[in-house]
C-alpha positions, 0 to 999 in steps of 0.5 A: 843561112838564117837571114833577118830582114828589118825594114819600116813597113810593107805597105806598097813602096819600091823598097817594100817590094824589093825586100818582098822579092828579095825574101822570096828569092832568097827563100827559094834558093834555100835560105830561112828568112824572117821579116820584121817590120810595122806590117802592111798589105804584103805581109800576106804575100810574105807569109803565103810563101812560108816567110814568117813576119814579126810585127814591130813599130820600126816605121818611126823614130818616137822614143817609146817605138824605138824602145819597143823595136829594140827590145823585140828584135834583141829578144828575137836575134838572141832566140834565132841565132841569125847569121845575117841581119839585113836593114833596108831603112834608116830607123831600123838600121839605127836600131840594128846598129845598136843591137850589132854592137852588143850581140856581134851579128853579121850586119848588112844595110841597104840604100834604096833612096837618097835622103836630105840629111842633117849632122844628126842623122849623119852621126846616127846612121849605120850602114852595117859592116856591108852596104848594098846600094840599088845603083851607082848614084845612090852608092856615091850618095852613101860615100859622099854623105856618110863616108863609107868606104867605096869598096864596102859598098856593092851595087845590085839591081831592084830584081823583078818577078818575071812570072808575076809581072807578065804579058800573060797576066789575065787582067779581065777582072780589073778591066771590068772593075774599072769599066775599060772598054775592050780595045780602048787604049790605056795609059797606066801610071803607078807611084806613091801619091805622096806630095814628094812623088806626085808631081808627074801624076798631077800632071798626067791629070792636067793633060788628060782632056787634051790627050782625050781630045786627040785620042777619043777612045783613051783610058787612064789609070792612075794607081797609089795612095798617099797624102796628095791622093785627094788633090790628084783625084780632084784633078782627075774629076775635073778632067772627067767632068771637061770630057763628059765621061769617066776616063781617068781612074783613081784606083787608090792604094792596090797589091794587084799592080802586076794586073793593073799594069798588064792592063795598059798599053803604055806605062808612065812612072819611075824606079821599080815600077818602071822595071815591073812594066818592062817586065810586063813587055810594056813601052815605058816613059820615065818621068818622076818628081826628081827628073825626066827620061822620057820615053826609054830606048837605046839613046837614054838607057845609060842614063836610066841604069845609072839613076836606077831609072829614077831620073836623078840629075836629069831635066825636070819633068813638065807637061809639055814633055809628057805630051810630046812622049806620050802622043809619040807612043800612042801615035805607033801601031799595035805592032811597033808597041808590041816590038818595044815591049818585047825588047824591054822584057828581054832587058829584064830578063838579062839583067833585072831578075829577082834571082840575080838580085838574090845572088848579089845579096848572098855574095855580100852575105858570104864575104862577111867571114864568120868570126867569134867576138869572144876569141882573140885573134890569130894574127896581129898586123903592124904597118902604115895603116890608117893614115889615107894612103891608098897604096898602104891601105891596100896592102892591108886589104890584099893581105887580108884577102890573101889570107881569108881566101885560103882560111875564111875563119882566120882571125886579125887584129891591125894596129891602125890609126883611127881604129874605129873607122878602120874596123868598118873599113877593113872588116877587121879588129883594130886597135890604136897603133900607140895604144900600147896596153891594147896592143899587149893584150892582142899579142898575148893571145895571137900566134903571129905577128905581121910586119908589112908590106910596104917600106917600114925599115927606112928612115929616109921619112922618119927615124921615129917611124923606123924605131916604132916598127922595131919596137913592135917586133921586139915586143912580139918576140918578148911575148912569144909571137912568131914574126914575119916580115912581109913583102917589105921593101928595104931601105934607104937607111941612113946612119950606121946605128939604124942599119945595125938595128935593122939587121939585129931585128931581122935576124929575129924574125922567123919568116922575111919576104921582100918586095923586090930583088934590090932590098935583098941586095941592100940587106947584102950590102949592109951586112946580113949574114950569109945565113940570114940572106939564105932564108929570105924569100923574094916575093912581090907586093900583095896589091898586085892581087887586088881586083878591079872595080865593076865595070859600072862603077868604073863607067860612073866614075868616068861619066861623072869626070867628063871622061868619054874616051879613057883610052885618049888619057894617060894618069898622072900621080904626084907627091908632095915630098919634103926634102925634094933637092933639085938642081936649083937648090935644096928643097926648091918646090917651085922648081920641081912644080915647073919642070913636072908641069912642062913635062906633062904639058910636053906629053899631052901636046906631043901625044895628043892625050889628056892627062888625068890626075889621080892622088894616092895619099890626099893629105899630101898629093892634092895640092901638088897635083892641083897646082901642076893641073891648073898650070897644064890647063892653061899651057895646053887649054885641055881640061884636066880631070882630077879624081880624088878619094878612090879606092885601089880597086877604082884605080886599078879599073880606071888605069885598065881603061887608059893608055899609060901611067906617069907615077911618082907614087910607088903604088901608082906603078903597082896598080898600072902593073895590076891593070896590065898597062905601061907606066913611066916612073918618076923615082923620088925614092929607090923603091920606085925604080926597084919595083918598076924594073922588077915588074918589067915596067917601061922606063924610070926617070929621075923624079927630083930633077925632071927633065921634061924633054926626056918624059915627053919623048919616052911617052912618045916611044911607049905609044909606038909599042903599047900593045906589046907592052901591055902583053908583057906587063900583064904577064909579068904581074900574073907571075908577081901575084903568084908570089904574093899569094905564097906569102899568105900561105907561109903566114897561115902555117905559123898558126897552124 
């Protein structure tokens, strides 16, 4: 694999060291790596490893420099034909993004830090086809500020070369250079000495006299250069004058960080420098401009990991905190300090090696399936895509994954709303679902139209939408495509004309698979011939094949929502429904909100479980979920979290941690099955009951005329047999997911 890394420069810094270690580890795996940047002290180390460096002014946004970088990268990429271009800062990412639109290479971008943004940066920023963040909080920053689809962001680590950062490194030359006596206790601090990074360096220099008075042999080494170096140096000189000896050493910028870290007994810093010190078996105090964690141990390890050892969101650093924790460390004996250091090195070996970082990145690179922009698609998709419905969007994602699992080179175009955004989200070509000319252009060269999944052939929501899907199939047949109706739910269909039109269009389809048996029976009832019924396969919803999010991502979402015991919670999914007909009268929304609130409150009181509201389609679900949530909180005095903007994989992972689901949305029942937990269905539409029965889920009740007593007693019954229910549901979900995979096999037969 040929990989181009682009970044601003290769001077000392966390992102720069990250690229250095990543490039070396990828080269060790057999990749051919080239690095483009403005250069710096690490260029020699790269070239010593056989990695080519190209100097371009990628460090500045001055127009002439941007143009020079653009032309230089364009020439380089066209000549070398890289498989992957990986950008590591906003300016290189912007330039590579412009080139990506023209040259169509596979494009990845890493997020190393959180920056203040404005409307211009939000517009110009390009996060690639896939994004790699170095911590969960940076991933959330990219989601919140740039709207990047969560499932397209992977989280890796700041991998450390454990041979380079080792307790066995010889630091005698550095000790002699700095004049540090043998046996003296030594503190080492490493960071950029810029004004937005140097607060702790200033604090350390300020408390140095007090530390020296307490520990007479103490030596302090402050490593790093930047625009605040002179001021920090003046504080260090003041401390040395007060002590009558030069015990605070200012080294400036250095490349031999490993030897300087090995010199110390105790380390102070943040981010990658902390990991390097841990690899060298040093006890660490984590302190920086963004916050303070203090002496790292088991009690604060989760916070350190979640913030990438950067303290974001923690209490502010202060001289008092530094004095407290540094004194606690320096008071320990050599054996105790060595024990802490050994434990820290084990943590790096198990979780933060450079090899693991390279494997994480290679997994992302390999997920970007190769395709030729000059060729047209093999398959075109028609469905309810791009409307912000997690359920329907998960259908397209799962079908694409199933197809590509069997044929990585299959080329796909989807007819969607907001095609530019959806193209980035799904990783396939997208055209507007009402752009008839673009649709015809794609159909002219494709071989197969996939219609589905979901409930496309129904007029409960709209006769216009039914007519749309029928016309798309007719257009495809006129242009000679095969048509596959893929894992559809059928009905309700009101009116004889609509039923006849559905029967006619299904008879023209080459392949039909249905989501559940009730759709098959419905087609029999409305008059589909036995011959046509005989070629229909009953499979299952493709979303059952989706995997969950990572454990780290799940833990981050739960912590952010304040959920420390997810098993003591149950998920609730409600939706706005424009044609609700309750016993109180047609369309009585207030009656529905009242009965739903009473039901959830009763379940909460009788089971002792806390409700967590999860909207599936925010434009429809947010308002009603929020209203019910507020009423339940007032009645129970229990805080009810509401988790919005989750992806399907995140929902599945969260549900797997909870006790059960009360779901009005069909796909919340499907996600519960995928997670292997019981669901109580609220059937506002026949499809909810149909799938619940097919998936062997727990119980289903009327979702329009809700009976609160009935729902609460159901939840109590569920909890008495939950363990056996989970086993049964997981077993059934595994069976159904196999059926869904078979649909992909059938689809690929038509293009082969």
